[in-house]
C-alpha positions as CSV (number, residue, x, y, z in Angstrom):
1,X,123.9,143.7,148.6
2,X,124.7,146.6,150.9
3,X,122.1,147.2,153.5
4,X,120.2,144.0,152.7
5,X,120.0,140.8,154.8
6,X,120.1,137.3,153.3
7,X,117.5,135.2,154.9
8,X,116.4,131.6,155.0
9,X,113.9,129.4,156.9
10,X,115.6,127.0,159.2
11,X,114.0,125.0,162.0
12,X,111.0,127.4,161.9
13,X,113.2,130.3,162.7
14,X,114.1,133.1,160.3
15,X,117.9,133.3,160.0
16,X,119.4,136.4,158.4
17,X,123.0,137.6,157.8
18,X,123.9,141.3,157.9
19,X,125.6,142.7,154.9
20,X,129.0,142.5,156.7
21,X,128.4,138.8,157.6
22,X,127.4,138.0,154.0
23,X,130.7,139.6,152.8
24,X,132.7,137.4,155.2
25,X,130.8,134.1,154.6
26,X,132.3,133.1,151.2
27,X,135.8,133.5,152.7
28,X,135.1,130.8,155.2
29,X,135.2,128.3,152.3
30,X,138.7,129.5,151.5
31,X,142.2,128.6,152.8
32,X,142.5,132.1,154.3
33,X,143.0,132.6,158.0
34,X,140.9,135.2,159.9
35,X,143.8,137.6,159.5
36,X,143.9,136.9,155.8
37,X,140.2,137.5,155.4
38,X,140.6,140.7,157.3
39,X,143.4,141.9,155.1
40,X,141.4,141.1,151.9
41,X,138.4,143.0,153.2
42,X,140.2,145.9,154.8
43,X,139.0,145.0,158.2
44,X,140.5,144.2,161.6
45,X,140.9,140.6,162.5
46,X,138.8,141.1,165.6
47,X,135.9,142.4,163.4
48,X,136.1,139.4,161.1
49,X,136.2,137.1,164.2
50,X,133.0,138.9,165.5
51,X,131.3,138.2,162.2
52,X,132.4,134.6,162.0
53,X,131.2,133.9,165.6
54,X,127.8,135.4,164.6
55,X,127.7,133.3,161.4
56,X,128.5,130.1,163.3
57,X,125.7,130.9,165.8
58,X,123.2,131.7,163.2
59,X,124.0,128.5,161.3
60,X,124.1,126.4,164.5
61,X,127.7,125.5,163.7
62,X,130.7,124.9,166.0
63,X,133.4,124.6,163.3
64,X,134.4,126.4,160.1
65,X,133.8,123.2,158.1
66,X,130.4,122.8,159.6
67,X,129.4,126.4,158.9
68,X,130.5,126.0,155.3
69,X,128.6,122.7,154.9
70,X,125.4,124.3,156.4
71,X,125.8,127.5,154.3
72,X,126.0,125.3,151.2
73,X,123.1,123.2,152.2
74,X,120.9,126.3,152.8
75,X,121.9,128.0,149.6
76,X,124.1,130.8,151.0
77,X,127.2,129.4,149.3
78,X,127.6,127.8,145.9
79,X,128.8,124.2,146.4
80,X,131.3,124.4,143.6
81,X,132.9,127.6,144.9
82,X,132.9,126.2,148.5
83,X,134.9,123.2,147.3
84,X,137.5,125.5,145.7
85,X,139.9,126.9,148.4
86,X,140.7,129.8,146.2
87,X,137.1,131.0,145.9
88,X,137.4,133.6,148.7
89,X,140.7,134.9,147.3
90,X,139.1,135.4,143.8
91,X,136.2,137.2,145.4
92,X,138.5,139.5,147.3
93,X,140.4,140.5,144.1
94,X,137.1,141.3,142.4
95,X,135.9,143.5,145.3
96,X,139.3,145.2,145.7
């Protein structure tokens, strides 16, 4: 998915995630902290935080749970994987 944006139609506005945001998004459904996500992706915590803030803004969310709920509702996350707190960890092992 490198270099491509995921898009959706929401409230008559086109919402898109950068490739970096799309890499972080599945981890929001996991038990991992921002530091844990950063470790798994080989990023700094501050970089992950920047991506998360942007994801929240784009989804109109103010909490992690709300962001995951909206991402599932809009088809960005698979509902079954989002319900599994180990999903982000499995994804990281496959990417690593």
